[in-house]
py3Dmol code that shows the C-alpha trace and the ligand (Angstrom):
import py3Dmol

protein = """\
ATOM      1  CA  MET A   1     -28.096 -12.822  17.691  1.00  0.00           C
ATOM      2  CA  GLY A   2     -31.549 -11.314  17.239  1.00  0.00           C
ATOM      3  CA  GLY A   3     -32.433  -9.851  13.865  1.00  0.00           C
ATOM      4  CA  GLY A   4     -32.946  -6.366  15.282  1.00  0.00           C
ATOM      5  CA  LEU A   5     -29.581  -6.300  17.020  1.00  0.00           C
ATOM      6  CA  ARG A   6     -27.781  -7.610  13.965  1.00  0.00           C
ATOM      7  CA  TYR A   7     -29.518  -4.944  11.902  1.00  0.00           C
ATOM      8  CA  HIS A   8     -28.327  -2.187  14.185  1.00  0.00           C
ATOM      9  CA  LEU A   9     -24.762  -3.523  14.320  1.00  0.00           C
ATOM     10  CA  ASN A  10     -24.684  -3.593  10.556  1.00  0.00           C
ATOM     11  CA  MET A  11     -26.013  -0.068  10.395  1.00  0.00           C
ATOM     12  CA  ILE A  12     -23.248   1.074  12.739  1.00  0.00           C
ATOM     13  CA  ALA A  13     -20.596  -0.771  10.731  1.00  0.00           C
ATOM     14  CA  GLY A  14     -22.042   0.728   7.545  1.00  0.00           C
ATOM     15  CA  LEU A  15     -22.727  -2.751   6.150  1.00  0.00           C
ATOM     16  CA  PRO A  16     -25.821  -3.666   4.182  1.00  0.00           C
ATOM     17  CA  ASP A  17     -28.578  -5.180   6.304  1.00  0.00           C
ATOM     18  CA  PRO A  18     -28.475  -8.897   5.491  1.00  0.00           C
ATOM     19  CA  LEU A  19     -32.081  -9.444   6.532  1.00  0.00           C
ATOM     20  CA  CYS A  20     -33.520  -7.054   4.053  1.00  0.00           C
ATOM     21  CA  HIS A  21     -34.881  -7.971   0.651  1.00  0.00           C
ATOM     22  CA  ARG A  22     -32.939  -5.789  -1.721  1.00  0.00           C
ATOM     23  CA  GLY A  23     -33.541  -5.804  -5.450  1.00  0.00           C
ATOM     24  CA  ARG A  24     -32.099  -3.662  -8.202  1.00  0.00           C
ATOM     25  CA  PHE A  25     -32.471  -2.543 -11.784  1.00  0.00           C
ATOM     26  CA  ALA A  26     -29.253  -2.196 -13.741  1.00  0.00           C
ATOM     27  CA  PRO A  27     -29.787  -0.742 -17.214  1.00  0.00           C
ATOM     28  CA  SER A  28     -26.948  -0.158 -19.660  1.00  0.00           C
ATOM     29  CA  PRO A  29     -27.224   3.450 -20.877  1.00  0.00           C
ATOM     30  CA  THR A  30     -26.818   2.648 -24.559  1.00  0.00           C
ATOM     31  CA  GLY A  31     -30.105   4.265 -25.603  1.00  0.00           C
ATOM     32  CA  PRO A  32     -33.579   5.176 -24.366  1.00  0.00           C
ATOM     33  CA  LEU A  33     -35.611   2.786 -22.216  1.00  0.00           C
ATOM     34  CA  HIS A  34     -37.497   0.288 -24.398  1.00  0.00           C
ATOM     35  CA  PHE A  35     -40.153  -2.280 -23.508  1.00  0.00           C
ATOM     36  CA  GLY A  36     -37.590  -5.038 -22.825  1.00  0.00           C
ATOM     37  CA  SER A  37     -35.832  -3.004 -20.151  1.00  0.00           C
ATOM     38  CA  LEU A  38     -39.146  -1.680 -18.806  1.00  0.00           C
ATOM     39  CA  VAL A  39     -40.202  -5.275 -18.127  1.00  0.00           C
ATOM     40  CA  ALA A  40     -37.009  -5.874 -16.102  1.00  0.00           C
ATOM     41  CA  ALA A  41     -37.557  -2.587 -14.245  1.00  0.00           C
ATOM     42  CA  VAL A  42     -41.211  -3.327 -13.422  1.00  0.00           C
ATOM     43  CA  GLY A  43     -40.562  -6.982 -12.500  1.00  0.00           C
ATOM     44  CA  SER A  44     -37.636  -6.212 -10.193  1.00  0.00           C
ATOM     45  CA  TYR A  45     -39.387  -3.202  -8.644  1.00  0.00           C
ATOM     46  CA  VAL A  46     -42.734  -4.796  -7.905  1.00  0.00           C
ATOM     47  CA  ASP A  47     -41.106  -8.013  -6.701  1.00  0.00           C
ATOM     48  CA  ALA A  48     -38.979  -6.051  -4.192  1.00  0.00           C
ATOM     49  CA  ARG A  49     -41.757  -3.722  -3.035  1.00  0.00           C
ATOM     50  CA  ALA A  50     -44.219  -6.598  -2.634  1.00  0.00           C
ATOM     51  CA  GLU A  51     -41.776  -8.043  -0.083  1.00  0.00           C
ATOM     52  CA  GLY A  52     -41.365  -4.669   1.637  1.00  0.00           C
ATOM     53  CA  GLY A  53     -37.848  -4.602   0.221  1.00  0.00           C
ATOM     54  CA  GLU A  54     -35.561  -1.956  -1.165  1.00  0.00           C
ATOM     55  CA  TRP A  55     -34.896  -1.321  -4.833  1.00  0.00           C
ATOM     56  CA  LEU A  56     -31.648   0.157  -6.094  1.00  0.00           C
ATOM     57  CA  LEU A  57     -30.801   1.697  -9.422  1.00  0.00           C
ATOM     58  CA  ARG A  58     -27.412   1.164 -11.038  1.00  0.00           C
ATOM     59  CA  MET A  59     -26.240   2.565 -14.345  1.00  0.00           C
ATOM     60  CA  GLU A  60     -24.194  -0.130 -16.008  1.00  0.00           C
ATOM     61  CA  ASP A  61     -21.870   2.089 -17.996  1.00  0.00           C
ATOM     62  CA  VAL A  62     -18.799  -0.071 -17.335  1.00  0.00           C
ATOM     63  CA  ASP A  63     -18.514  -0.463 -21.113  1.00  0.00           C
ATOM     64  CA  GLU A  64     -17.813   3.250 -21.532  1.00  0.00           C
ATOM     65  CA  PRO A  65     -17.254   3.143 -25.298  1.00  0.00           C
ATOM     66  CA  ARG A  66     -20.813   1.813 -25.712  1.00  0.00           C
ATOM     67  CA  ALA A  67     -22.489   4.302 -23.366  1.00  0.00           C
ATOM     68  CA  VAL A  68     -24.421   6.977 -25.243  1.00  0.00           C
ATOM     69  CA  PRO A  69     -24.130  10.543 -23.888  1.00  0.00           C
ATOM     70  CA  GLY A  70     -27.399  11.595 -22.268  1.00  0.00           C
ATOM     71  CA  ALA A  71     -28.863   8.065 -22.241  1.00  0.00           C
ATOM     72  CA  ALA A  72     -28.455   7.591 -18.463  1.00  0.00           C
ATOM     73  CA  ASP A  73     -30.326  10.843 -17.741  1.00  0.00           C
ATOM     74  CA  GLY A  74     -32.982   9.910 -20.267  1.00  0.00           C
ATOM     75  CA  ILE A  75     -33.547   6.536 -18.570  1.00  0.00           C
ATOM     76  CA  LEU A  76     -33.765   8.172 -15.131  1.00  0.00           C
ATOM     77  CA  ARG A  77     -36.286  10.749 -16.349  1.00  0.00           C
ATOM     78  CA  THR A  78     -38.378   8.023 -17.981  1.00  0.00           C
ATOM     79  CA  LEU A  79     -38.379   5.967 -14.784  1.00  0.00           C
ATOM     80  CA  GLU A  80     -39.418   9.034 -12.788  1.00  0.00           C
ATOM     81  CA  ARG A  81     -42.232   9.857 -15.183  1.00  0.00           C
ATOM     82  CA  LEU A  82     -43.450   6.272 -14.918  1.00  0.00           C
ATOM     83  CA  GLY A  83     -43.629   6.615 -11.134  1.00  0.00           C
ATOM     84  CA  PHE A  84     -40.690   4.472  -9.990  1.00  0.00           C
ATOM     85  CA  SER A  85     -38.964   5.513  -6.773  1.00  0.00           C
ATOM     86  CA  TRP A  86     -35.564   4.083  -5.880  1.00  0.00           C
ATOM     87  CA  ASP A  87     -33.645   3.851  -2.653  1.00  0.00           C
ATOM     88  CA  GLY A  88     -30.403   5.740  -2.187  1.00  0.00           C
ATOM     89  CA  GLU A  89     -28.217   7.347  -4.808  1.00  0.00           C
ATOM     90  CA  VAL A  90     -27.973   6.017  -8.337  1.00  0.00           C
ATOM     91  CA  VAL A  91     -24.676   4.147  -8.696  1.00  0.00           C
ATOM     92  CA  HIS A  92     -22.606   4.521 -11.877  1.00  0.00           C
ATOM     93  CA  GLN A  93     -20.223   1.730 -12.768  1.00  0.00           C
ATOM     94  CA  SER A  94     -17.894   4.152 -14.558  1.00  0.00           C
ATOM     95  CA  ARG A  95     -17.102   5.636 -11.121  1.00  0.00           C
ATOM     96  CA  ARG A  96     -16.393   2.320  -9.445  1.00  0.00           C
ATOM     97  CA  LYS A  97     -13.265   1.154 -11.250  1.00  0.00           C
ATOM     98  CA  ALA A  98     -11.219   0.998  -8.036  1.00  0.00           C
ATOM     99  CA  HIS A  99     -13.651  -1.627  -6.703  1.00  0.00           C
ATOM    100  CA  TYR A 100     -13.343  -3.764  -9.836  1.00  0.00           C
ATOM    101  CA  ARG A 101      -9.556  -3.345  -9.726  1.00  0.00           C
ATOM    102  CA  ALA A 102      -9.477  -4.586  -6.113  1.00  0.00           C
ATOM    103  CA  ALA A 103     -11.510  -7.681  -7.013  1.00  0.00           C
ATOM    104  CA  PHE A 104      -9.330  -8.290 -10.056  1.00  0.00           C
ATOM    105  CA  GLU A 105      -6.135  -8.052  -7.983  1.00  0.00           C
ATOM    106  CA  ARG A 106      -7.569 -10.594  -5.622  1.00  0.00           C
ATOM    107  CA  LEU A 107      -8.218 -13.001  -8.468  1.00  0.00           C
ATOM    108  CA  ARG A 108      -4.721 -12.338  -9.770  1.00  0.00           C
ATOM    109  CA  LEU A 109      -3.117 -13.106  -6.420  1.00  0.00           C
ATOM    110  CA  ASP A 110      -5.014 -16.399  -6.357  1.00  0.00           C
ATOM    111  CA  ALA A 111      -3.833 -17.167  -9.916  1.00  0.00           C
ATOM    112  CA  SER A 112      -7.470 -17.456 -10.974  1.00  0.00           C
ATOM    113  CA  VAL A 113      -6.856 -15.190 -13.975  1.00  0.00           C
ATOM    114  CA  PHE A 114      -4.231 -15.171 -16.702  1.00  0.00           C
ATOM    115  CA  ALA A 115      -3.065 -12.714 -19.332  1.00  0.00           C
ATOM    116  CA  CYS A 116      -4.138 -13.542 -22.853  1.00  0.00           C
ATOM    117  CA  ALA A 117      -2.547 -12.414 -26.103  1.00  0.00           C
ATOM    118  CA  CYS A 118      -5.256 -13.686 -28.459  1.00  0.00           C
ATOM    119  CA  THR A 119      -7.126 -11.291 -30.673  1.00  0.00           C
ATOM    120  CA  ARG A 120     -10.870 -11.553 -31.127  1.00  0.00           C
ATOM    121  CA  ARG A 121     -10.271 -12.983 -34.594  1.00  0.00           C
ATOM    122  CA  GLU A 122      -7.970 -15.721 -33.267  1.00  0.00           C
ATOM    123  CA  VAL A 123     -10.576 -16.767 -30.696  1.00  0.00           C
ATOM    124  CA  ALA A 124     -13.367 -16.684 -33.293  1.00  0.00           C
ATOM    125  CA  ASP A 125     -11.304 -18.819 -35.677  1.00  0.00           C
ATOM    126  CA  SER A 126     -10.585 -21.454 -33.073  1.00  0.00           C
ATOM    127  CA  GLY A 127     -14.095 -22.787 -32.619  1.00  0.00           C
ATOM    128  CA  LEU A 128     -17.595 -22.161 -31.363  1.00  0.00           C
ATOM    129  CA  GLY A 129     -19.331 -23.259 -28.185  1.00  0.00           C
ATOM    130  CA  PRO A 130     -22.719 -25.043 -28.284  1.00  0.00           C
ATOM    131  CA  ASP A 131     -24.556 -21.678 -28.398  1.00  0.00           C
ATOM    132  CA  GLY A 132     -22.643 -20.591 -31.487  1.00  0.00           C
ATOM    133  CA  ALA A 133     -20.550 -17.993 -29.630  1.00  0.00           C
ATOM    134  CA  PRO A 134     -16.753 -18.251 -29.931  1.00  0.00           C
ATOM    135  CA  ARG A 135     -15.291 -20.405 -27.214  1.00  0.00           C
ATOM    136  CA  TYR A 136     -11.792 -19.671 -25.981  1.00  0.00           C
ATOM    137  CA  PRO A 137      -9.545 -22.670 -26.654  1.00  0.00           C
ATOM    138  CA  GLY A 138      -7.129 -22.097 -23.754  1.00  0.00           C
ATOM    139  CA  THR A 139      -4.194 -20.837 -25.841  1.00  0.00           C
ATOM    140  CA  CYS A 140      -2.542 -18.655 -23.155  1.00  0.00           C
ATOM    141  CA  ARG A 141      -3.708 -20.525 -20.086  1.00  0.00           C
ATOM    142  CA  ASN A 142      -0.245 -21.746 -19.215  1.00  0.00           C
ATOM    143  CA  GLY A 143       1.648 -18.647 -20.255  1.00  0.00           C
ATOM    144  CA  LEU A 144       1.861 -16.242 -23.163  1.00  0.00           C
ATOM    145  CA  PRO A 145       3.250 -17.702 -26.395  1.00  0.00           C
ATOM    146  CA  PRO A 146       6.803 -16.384 -27.042  1.00  0.00           C
ATOM    147  CA  GLY A 147       6.910 -12.909 -28.504  1.00  0.00           C
ATOM    148  CA  ARG A 148       3.244 -12.165 -27.779  1.00  0.00           C
ATOM    149  CA  GLU A 149       1.970  -9.415 -25.506  1.00  0.00           C
ATOM    150  CA  ALA A 150      -0.828  -9.506 -22.955  1.00  0.00           C
ATOM    151  CA  ARG A 151      -4.105  -8.009 -24.188  1.00  0.00           C
ATOM    152  CA  ALA A 152      -7.020  -9.117 -22.035  1.00  0.00           C
ATOM    153  CA  TRP A 153      -7.177 -11.051 -18.767  1.00  0.00           C
ATOM    154  CA  ARG A 154      -9.300 -14.166 -18.549  1.00  0.00           C
ATOM    155  CA  LEU A 155     -10.698 -16.202 -15.696  1.00  0.00           C
ATOM    156  CA  LYS A 156      -9.558 -19.835 -15.724  1.00  0.00           C
ATOM    157  CA  VAL A 157     -12.595 -22.099 -15.651  1.00  0.00           C
ATOM    158  CA  GLU A 158     -12.423 -25.751 -14.715  1.00  0.00           C
ATOM    159  CA  PRO A 159     -14.564 -28.576 -16.117  1.00  0.00           C
ATOM    160  CA  GLY A 160     -17.680 -29.337 -14.058  1.00  0.00           C
ATOM    161  CA  ARG A 161     -21.184 -27.974 -13.919  1.00  0.00           C
ATOM    162  CA  VAL A 162     -22.169 -24.774 -12.171  1.00  0.00           C
ATOM    163  CA  CYS A 163     -25.843 -25.007 -11.184  1.00  0.00           C
ATOM    164  CA  PHE A 164     -28.378 -22.743  -9.529  1.00  0.00           C
ATOM    165  CA  ASP A 165     -32.108 -22.726  -8.893  1.00  0.00           C
ATOM    166  CA  ASP A 166     -33.822 -19.896 -10.672  1.00  0.00           C
ATOM    167  CA  ALA A 167     -37.068 -18.868  -8.980  1.00  0.00           C
ATOM    168  CA  LEU A 168     -38.891 -18.935 -12.320  1.00  0.00           C
ATOM    169  CA  GLN A 169     -36.838 -20.945 -14.828  1.00  0.00           C
ATOM    170  CA  GLY A 170     -36.028 -23.820 -12.454  1.00  0.00           C
ATOM    171  CA  ARG A 171     -32.662 -25.541 -12.142  1.00  0.00           C
ATOM    172  CA  ILE A 172     -30.075 -24.223 -14.583  1.00  0.00           C
ATOM    173  CA  CYS A 173     -26.683 -25.861 -15.099  1.00  0.00           C
ATOM    174  CA  GLN A 174     -23.796 -24.954 -17.317  1.00  0.00           C
ATOM    175  CA  ASP A 175     -20.403 -26.545 -17.845  1.00  0.00           C
ATOM    176  CA  LEU A 176     -18.370 -23.371 -18.151  1.00  0.00           C
ATOM    177  CA  ALA A 177     -15.293 -25.105 -19.577  1.00  0.00           C
ATOM    178  CA  ALA A 178     -17.269 -26.857 -22.322  1.00  0.00           C
ATOM    179  CA  GLU A 179     -19.809 -24.145 -23.067  1.00  0.00           C
ATOM    180  CA  VAL A 180     -18.048 -20.838 -22.460  1.00  0.00           C
ATOM    181  CA  GLY A 181     -14.326 -21.363 -21.912  1.00  0.00           C
ATOM    182  CA  ASP A 182     -11.998 -19.086 -19.962  1.00  0.00           C
ATOM    183  CA  PHE A 183     -13.773 -15.734 -20.065  1.00  0.00           C
ATOM    184  CA  VAL A 184     -12.578 -12.136 -20.105  1.00  0.00           C
ATOM    185  CA  VAL A 185     -12.668 -10.140 -16.861  1.00  0.00           C
ATOM    186  CA  LEU A 186     -10.370  -7.287 -17.939  1.00  0.00           C
ATOM    187  CA  ARG A 187     -10.677  -6.320 -21.576  1.00  0.00           C
ATOM    188  CA  ALA A 188      -7.907  -5.539 -24.046  1.00  0.00           C
ATOM    189  CA  ASP A 189      -9.055  -1.887 -24.128  1.00  0.00           C
ATOM    190  CA  GLY A 190      -8.550  -1.614 -20.348  1.00  0.00           C
ATOM    191  CA  TYR A 191     -12.210  -1.701 -19.274  1.00  0.00           C
ATOM    192  CA  PHE A 192     -13.441  -4.291 -16.813  1.00  0.00           C
ATOM    193  CA  ALA A 193     -15.932  -6.798 -18.174  1.00  0.00           C
ATOM    194  CA  TYR A 194     -19.616  -6.651 -17.258  1.00  0.00           C
ATOM    195  CA  GLN A 195     -19.370 -10.121 -15.662  1.00  0.00           C
ATOM    196  CA  LEU A 196     -16.892  -8.914 -13.049  1.00  0.00           C
ATOM    197  CA  ALA A 197     -18.499  -5.505 -12.462  1.00  0.00           C
ATOM    198  CA  VAL A 198     -21.970  -6.922 -11.886  1.00  0.00           C
ATOM    199  CA  VAL A 199     -20.709  -9.425  -9.311  1.00  0.00           C
ATOM    200  CA  VAL A 200     -18.707  -6.815  -7.391  1.00  0.00           C
ATOM    201  CA  ASP A 201     -21.607  -4.340  -7.424  1.00  0.00           C
ATOM    202  CA  ASP A 202     -24.353  -6.771  -6.430  1.00  0.00           C
ATOM    203  CA  ALA A 203     -22.162  -7.983  -3.547  1.00  0.00           C
ATOM    204  CA  GLU A 204     -21.069  -4.558  -2.314  1.00  0.00           C
ATOM    205  CA  GLN A 205     -24.580  -3.142  -2.616  1.00  0.00           C
ATOM    206  CA  GLY A 206     -25.970  -6.055  -0.611  1.00  0.00           C
ATOM    207  CA  VAL A 207     -28.380  -7.109  -3.362  1.00  0.00           C
ATOM    208  CA  THR A 208     -30.282 -10.198  -2.238  1.00  0.00           C
ATOM    209  CA  HIS A 209     -32.629 -10.657  -5.222  1.00  0.00           C
ATOM    210  CA  VAL A 210     -31.636 -10.276  -8.854  1.00  0.00           C
ATOM    211  CA  VAL A 211     -34.695 -10.074 -11.127  1.00  0.00           C
ATOM    212  CA  ARG A 212     -33.754  -9.488 -14.772  1.00  0.00           C
ATOM    213  CA  GLY A 213     -34.324 -10.729 -18.312  1.00  0.00           C
ATOM    214  CA  ALA A 214     -33.688 -14.343 -19.261  1.00  0.00           C
ATOM    215  CA  ASP A 215     -31.275 -13.193 -21.958  1.00  0.00           C
ATOM    216  CA  LEU A 216     -28.829 -13.047 -19.024  1.00  0.00           C
ATOM    217  CA  LEU A 217     -29.527 -16.606 -17.874  1.00  0.00           C
ATOM    218  CA  ASP A 218     -26.434 -17.900 -19.668  1.00  0.00           C
ATOM    219  CA  SER A 219     -24.253 -15.295 -17.929  1.00  0.00           C
ATOM    220  CA  THR A 220     -25.376 -16.317 -14.448  1.00  0.00           C
ATOM    221  CA  PRO A 221     -23.099 -19.390 -14.039  1.00  0.00           C
ATOM    222  CA  ARG A 222     -20.091 -17.165 -14.877  1.00  0.00           C
ATOM    223  CA  GLN A 223     -21.240 -14.711 -12.232  1.00  0.00           C
ATOM    224  CA  ILE A 224     -21.745 -17.485  -9.685  1.00  0.00           C
ATOM    225  CA  ARG A 225     -18.229 -18.790 -10.349  1.00  0.00           C
ATOM    226  CA  LEU A 226     -16.864 -15.295  -9.727  1.00  0.00           C
ATOM    227  CA  GLN A 227     -18.905 -15.018  -6.515  1.00  0.00           C
ATOM    228  CA  GLN A 228     -17.390 -18.298  -5.337  1.00  0.00           C
ATOM    229  CA  LEU A 229     -13.842 -17.171  -6.103  1.00  0.00           C
ATOM    230  CA  LEU A 230     -14.349 -13.774  -4.475  1.00  0.00           C
ATOM    231  CA  GLY A 231     -16.056 -15.321  -1.448  1.00  0.00           C
ATOM    232  CA  VAL A 232     -19.223 -13.227  -1.681  1.00  0.00           C
ATOM    233  CA  ALA A 233     -22.845 -14.275  -1.226  1.00  0.00           C
ATOM    234  CA  GLN A 234     -24.876 -15.583  -4.133  1.00  0.00           C
ATOM    235  CA  PRO A 235     -28.109 -13.617  -4.555  1.00  0.00           C
ATOM    236  CA  ASN A 236     -31.442 -15.253  -5.398  1.00  0.00           C
ATOM    237  CA  TYR A 237     -32.112 -15.184  -9.112  1.00  0.00           C
ATOM    238  CA  LEU A 238     -35.335 -14.831 -11.053  1.00  0.00           C
ATOM    239  CA  HIS A 239     -35.041 -14.500 -14.814  1.00  0.00           C
ATOM    240  CA  LEU A 240     -38.114 -12.997 -16.463  1.00  0.00           C
ATOM    241  CA  PRO A 241     -38.994 -13.780 -20.066  1.00  0.00           C
ATOM    242  CA  ALA A 242     -37.096 -11.434 -22.378  1.00  0.00           C
ATOM    243  CA  ALA A 243     -39.296  -9.484 -24.795  1.00  0.00           C
ATOM    244  CA  VAL A 244     -38.840 -10.222 -28.500  1.00  0.00           C
ATOM    245  CA  ASN A 245     -40.221  -8.448 -31.585  1.00  0.00           C
ATOM    246  CA  ALA A 246     -42.346  -9.955 -34.367  1.00  0.00           C
ATOM    247  CA  ALA A 247     -39.165 -11.286 -36.023  1.00  0.00           C
ATOM    248  CA  GLY A 248     -38.268 -13.118 -32.783  1.00  0.00           C
ATOM    249  CA  GLU A 249     -35.343 -10.790 -32.037  1.00  0.00           C
ATOM    250  CA  LYS A 250     -34.656  -9.529 -28.535  1.00  0.00           C
ATOM    251  CA  LEU A 251     -35.760  -5.912 -28.191  1.00  0.00           C
ATOM    252  CA  SER A 252     -32.678  -3.732 -28.174  1.00  0.00           C
ATOM    253  CA  LYS A 253     -31.187  -0.674 -29.727  1.00  0.00           C
ATOM    254  CA  GLN A 254     -29.746  -2.868 -32.503  1.00  0.00           C
ATOM    255  CA  THR A 255     -33.184  -4.268 -33.367  1.00  0.00           C
ATOM    256  CA  ARG A 256     -34.600  -0.710 -33.316  1.00  0.00           C
ATOM    257  CA  ALA A 257     -36.885  -1.156 -30.329  1.00  0.00           C
ATOM    258  CA  VAL A 258     -39.097   1.905 -29.842  1.00  0.00           C
ATOM    259  CA  SER A 259     -38.602   4.078 -26.771  1.00  0.00           C
ATOM    260  CA  ILE A 260     -41.214   4.095 -24.029  1.00  0.00           C
ATOM    261  CA  ASP A 261     -43.679   6.957 -24.469  1.00  0.00           C
ATOM    262  CA  VAL A 262     -43.617   8.855 -21.176  1.00  0.00           C
ATOM    263  CA  GLY A 263     -46.734  10.731 -22.263  1.00  0.00           C
ATOM    264  CA  ARG A 264     -48.736   7.534 -21.642  1.00  0.00           C
ATOM    265  CA  PRO A 265     -47.221   6.070 -18.473  1.00  0.00           C
ATOM    266  CA  GLN A 266     -50.287   4.020 -17.513  1.00  0.00           C
ATOM    267  CA  ALA A 267     -50.404   2.317 -20.890  1.00  0.00           C
ATOM    268  CA  ALA A 268     -46.725   1.377 -20.651  1.00  0.00           C
ATOM    269  CA  LEU A 269     -47.045   0.087 -17.107  1.00  0.00           C
ATOM    270  CA  THR A 270     -50.217  -1.872 -17.927  1.00  0.00           C
ATOM    271  CA  ALA A 271     -48.475  -3.450 -20.933  1.00  0.00           C
ATOM    272  CA  ALA A 272     -45.450  -4.458 -18.846  1.00  0.00           C
ATOM    273  CA  LEU A 273     -47.658  -5.942 -16.109  1.00  0.00           C
ATOM    274  CA  GLY A 274     -49.669  -7.833 -18.737  1.00  0.00           C
ATOM    275  CA  PHE A 275     -46.478  -9.215 -20.267  1.00  0.00           C
ATOM    276  CA  LEU A 276     -45.594 -10.467 -16.776  1.00  0.00           C
ATOM    277  CA  GLY A 277     -48.931 -12.281 -16.470  1.00  0.00           C
ATOM    278  CA  GLN A 278     -50.374  -9.772 -13.976  1.00  0.00           C
ATOM    279  CA  ARG A 279     -53.830  -8.577 -14.961  1.00  0.00           C
ATOM    280  CA  PRO A 280     -54.839  -5.203 -13.525  1.00  0.00           C
ATOM    281  CA  PRO A 281     -58.650  -4.796 -13.514  1.00  0.00           C
ATOM    282  CA  ALA A 282     -59.993  -2.807 -16.475  1.00  0.00           C
ATOM    283  CA  GLU A 283     -61.318  -0.003 -14.259  1.00  0.00           C
ATOM    284  CA  LEU A 284     -57.733   0.861 -13.279  1.00  0.00           C
ATOM    285  CA  ALA A 285     -57.130   2.021 -16.848  1.00  0.00           C
ATOM    286  CA  ASP A 286     -58.770   5.331 -15.937  1.00  0.00           C
ATOM    287  CA  ALA A 287     -57.407   5.561 -12.399  1.00  0.00           C
ATOM    288  CA  GLY A 288     -54.207   7.400 -11.494  1.00  0.00           C
ATOM    289  CA  LEU A 289     -50.719   6.003 -11.919  1.00  0.00           C
ATOM    290  CA  ALA A 290     -50.327   5.706  -8.136  1.00  0.00           C
ATOM    291  CA  ASP A 291     -53.399   3.460  -7.959  1.00  0.00           C
ATOM    292  CA  LEU A 292     -52.024   1.220 -10.663  1.00  0.00           C
ATOM    293  CA  TRP A 293     -48.708   0.859  -8.815  1.00  0.00           C
ATOM    294  CA  ARG A 294     -50.537   0.155  -5.547  1.00  0.00           C
ATOM    295  CA  TRP A 295     -52.565  -2.572  -7.229  1.00  0.00           C
ATOM    296  CA  ALA A 296     -49.454  -4.073  -8.874  1.00  0.00           C
ATOM    297  CA  ILE A 297     -47.549  -4.284  -5.587  1.00  0.00           C
ATOM    298  CA  MET A 298     -50.489  -5.605  -3.578  1.00  0.00           C
ATOM    299  CA  HIS A 299     -51.398  -8.241  -6.153  1.00  0.00           C
ATOM    300  CA  TRP A 300     -47.944  -9.257  -7.380  1.00  0.00           C
ATOM    301  CA  ASP A 301     -48.146 -12.964  -8.076  1.00  0.00           C
ATOM    302  CA  ARG A 302     -44.953 -14.755  -9.054  1.00  0.00           C
ATOM    303  CA  SER A 303     -46.960 -17.861  -9.953  1.00  0.00           C
ATOM    304  CA  ARG A 304     -48.527 -15.960 -12.856  1.00  0.00           C
ATOM    305  CA  LEU A 305     -45.197 -15.147 -14.515  1.00  0.00           C
ATOM    306  CA  PRO A 306     -44.794 -16.912 -17.872  1.00  0.00           C
ATOM    307  CA  ARG A 307     -42.221 -19.642 -17.430  1.00  0.00           C
ATOM    308  CA  CYS A 308     -40.342 -19.153 -20.668  1.00  0.00           C
ATOM    309  CA  ARG A 309     -37.138 -17.476 -21.745  1.00  0.00           C
ATOM    310  CA  PHE A 310     -38.588 -15.339 -24.501  1.00  0.00           C
ATOM    311  CA  ALA A 311     -42.046 -13.924 -25.135  1.00  0.00           C
ATOM    312  CA  ALA A 312     -43.497 -11.602 -27.784  1.00  0.00           C
ATOM    313  CA  ALA A 313     -43.787  -7.936 -26.843  1.00  0.00           C
ATOM    314  CA  PRO A 314     -47.309  -6.530 -27.287  1.00  0.00           C
ATOM    315  CA  ALA A 315     -48.120  -4.698 -30.533  1.00  0.00           C
ATOM    316  CA  GLY A 316     -46.719  -1.173 -30.597  1.00  0.00           C
ATOM    317  CA  TYR A 317     -43.647  -1.997 -28.492  1.00  0.00           C
TER     318      TYR A 317
END
"""
ligand_1 = """\
10
LIG
N -26.898 -4.004 -17.748
C -27.521 -5.215 -18.184
C -28.485 -4.925 -19.311
O -28.951 -3.807 -19.437
C -28.297 -5.875 -17.080
C -27.418 -6.530 -16.131
C -28.099 -7.237 -14.976
O -29.281 -6.983 -14.689
O -27.393 -8.016 -14.351
O -28.778 -5.831 -20.062
"""
view = py3Dmol.view(width=600, height=400)
view.addModel(protein, "pdb")
view.setStyle({"model": 0}, {"cartoon": {"style": "trace"}})
view.addModel(ligand_1, "xyz")
view.setStyle({"model": 1}, {"stick": {}})
view.zoomTo()
view.show()
């Protein structure tokens, strides 16, 4: 079937167009936009636009207790002031629980998930994975211990490596059983886990290219396993270096990253492009924001991206 015809049939059926390059930015509204998230926004945006693709915006407020009132609006206003333009409506994960529930029920019918009675403390006490994070020892895998009640639901992972080719970081493999263990998809407090929500959303929104920070590289094999179990397509991945402060900590609310100054949008955009190895000519410093965006999209060069997981944020960020 010709591409054009398939496109039109998909439009009629209301399905995403599979031929399109569709990227996205998916911030968690836990605070104002900082340089680390700006880098993910700029990288995903320019990469999609350089391919003539679409770019979606999704508020990842699935972890409702962590969402800060007003933060989502603040992020949207900052993105607008910086000159981003997104396609379609902004999607909020907090309004998509029925979709996560449907995916979860599917996993439950397949016996891919099991109820777990363990508390966080019990998991932490039972041992750490190679990255130092607690690794679930499989306590409730074959049924709840007598007298214990279900708290969270976990996905059963089997031994064996899950691998993918990252467009920047190269081939990445992880043995989920050895390195992560059975992981939570429905939390003890009733909220769905980020890992499940992100997979359902990327699939249902027809995202073809995920460009985000390399701090999420270790989550990707879990997401790929979920894609396999749910029978949805695996997007292309490109993990950008994550910005760290002078102490080597990832920029975040916890490490007191400063918010992006919307009064100086060109400076912020130039800094993010520089961090991504793109070098706008000096004369663009005095040009308008639109010119800077035009240059960035026309000259986007993936081969100039630093091939590392972490890189220092410029001074002042
Ligand atoms: N919401 C995640 C964050 O802000 C990003 C998730 C993703 O891009 O997959 O770190």
